[in-house]
C-alpha positions in Angstrom: -2.1 87.2 55.9 -3.9 85.2 58.6 -4.7 81.5 58.5 -8.3 80.7 57.7 -10.1 77.6 58.9 -10.8 75.0 56.3 -14.4 73.8 56.6 -15.8 70.8 54.9 -19.4 69.7 54.5 -20.3 66.0 54.1 -23.9 65.9 53.0 -26.4 63.0 52.9 -29.7 61.7 54.1 -28.0 59.1 56.3 -31.2 57.0 56.5 -29.6 55.1 58.2 -25.9 56.0 58.9 -23.8 53.1 58.0 -20.3 51.9 58.7 -19.4 53.3 55.3 -20.5 56.7 56.2 -18.6 56.5 59.5 -15.5 55.6 57.4 -15.9 58.6 55.3 -16.5 60.8 58.2 -13.3 59.7 60.0 -11.1 60.1 56.9 -12.9 63.5 55.8 -12.4 65.0 59.2 -8.6 64.6 58.8 -8.7 66.7 55.6 -10.2 69.8 57.2 -10.2 71.8 60.4 -14.0 71.5 60.8 -16.3 68.9 59.2 -20.0 69.6 59.1 -22.2 66.6 58.6 -25.2 68.0 56.6 -28.2 65.8 57.3 -30.6 66.6 54.5 -34.3 66.0 54.0 -35.0 64.0 50.9 -38.6 62.9 50.7 -38.1 61.3 47.4 -35.9 58.6 49.1 -38.9 57.5 51.3 -36.9 57.8 54.6 -37.4 55.4 57.3 -36.4 58.0 59.9 -37.5 61.6 60.3 -34.9 64.4 59.9 -34.8 64.8 63.6 -34.3 61.2 64.2 -31.6 61.0 61.6 -29.8 64.0 63.0 -29.8 62.4 66.5 -28.6 59.1 65.1 -25.7 60.8 63.3 -24.8 62.9 66.4 -24.6 59.7 68.5 -22.6 57.8 66.0 -20.1 60.9 65.6 -19.9 61.1 69.4 -18.8 57.5 69.5 -16.0 58.3 66.9 -14.7 60.8 69.5 -13.8 63.5 66.9 -13.9 67.1 68.3 -13.8 68.6 64.8 -17.0 67.1 63.5 -20.5 68.7 64.0 -23.9 67.6 62.6 -26.4 70.1 61.1 -29.8 69.4 59.5 -30.5 71.4 56.4 -33.3 71.6 53.7 -31.8 73.7 51.0 -29.6 73.6 47.9 -26.3 72.0 48.9 -24.2 74.8 47.7 -26.3 77.4 49.5 -25.9 75.4 52.8 -22.1 74.8 52.3 -21.7 78.7 51.7 -23.8 79.4 54.8 -21.4 77.2 56.7 -18.3 78.9 55.3 -17.2 75.7 53.7 -14.6 75.5 51.0 -14.9 71.8 50.5 -17.7 69.3 49.9 -16.7 65.7 51.0 -18.4 62.8 49.0 -17.8 59.1 49.3 -17.6 56.8 46.2 -18.3 53.1 46.2 -18.7 52.2 42.6 -18.5 53.5 39.0 -22.2 54.2 39.3 -21.7 56.5 42.3 -18.8 58.2 40.2 -21.1 59.0 37.2 -23.8 60.6 39.5 -21.3 62.4 41.7 -19.3 63.8 38.7 -22.3 65.3 37.3 -23.4 66.8 40.6 -19.9 68.1 41.2 -20.1 69.8 37.7 -23.4 71.4 38.5 -22.2 72.5 41.9 -19.2 74.2 40.4 -21.4 76.1 38.1 -23.3 77.4 41.1 -20.2 78.2 43.2 -16.7 77.7 41.7 -15.1 78.6 45.1 -16.3 75.4 46.7 -14.2 72.2 45.6 -15.8 68.7 45.8 -13.3 66.0 47.2 -14.1 62.4 46.5 -13.0 59.7 49.0 -13.0 56.1 47.9 -14.9 53.8 50.3 -12.8 51.3 52.2 -12.7 48.2 50.2 -14.4 46.2 52.9 -17.3 48.8 53.1 -17.8 49.5 49.4 -21.0 47.5 48.9 -22.8 49.1 51.8 -25.8 51.4 50.9 -28.4 52.7 53.3 -31.1 51.7 50.9 -29.8 48.1 50.8 -29.4 48.0 54.6 -33.1 49.0 55.0 -34.1 46.3 52.3 -32.1 43.6 54.3 -33.7 44.5 57.6 -37.2 44.6 56.1 -36.7 40.9 55.0 -35.4 39.8 58.4 -31.7 39.9 57.5 -28.9 40.6 59.8 -27.5 44.1 59.1 -24.8 44.0 61.9 -21.9 43.9 59.3 -23.2 47.1 57.8 -24.2 49.5 60.7 -23.1 50.0 64.4 -25.1 48.0 67.1 -27.0 51.1 68.1 -28.1 51.9 64.5 -29.0 48.1 64.1 -31.3 48.3 67.1 -32.9 51.6 65.7 -33.5 50.2 62.3 -35.0 46.8 63.6 -37.2 48.7 65.9 -38.5 51.0 63.3 -39.0 48.1 60.7 -41.1 46.3 63.4 -43.0 49.4 64.4 -43.9 50.2 60.8 -44.9 46.7 60.1 -42.5 46.6 57.3 -41.0 43.0 58.1 -41.5 41.2 54.9 -41.9 37.4 54.2 -39.0 35.2 53.2 
């Protein structure tokens, strides 16, 4: 019996990619032979960046991690169909809080009904990174707050530039 490569998918909108995401990528990549970061379109989340911009941003951040077994792929499909097309046997998800668990538990259950051969693996966020959420990073930036503790310097620059471009800088 030959050995098969273990492929994992870490899906998300990554709008923007945070230090919390990078932590899950670093740790998730140790669990599989190949980790595919699936950057999905999610118009309901009112993204700050286009799908192409988010893919480029994630590729840049992954390159800075120096991990040869991580690739970035954009997708606009049902997660389980995407994972199956990638040959994945694992979905990697990060958990920050109890609220995340409730949502992720429900999603994992639904995904298992769609394809029982693909397991969902939950990684707890690093304690220092648990409060970080892309939505909150964007809100802080829009009100002129410093997001340096939550994202890389390059992502901070991207976010601040986009907030200024779109005229989203609010009053304080």
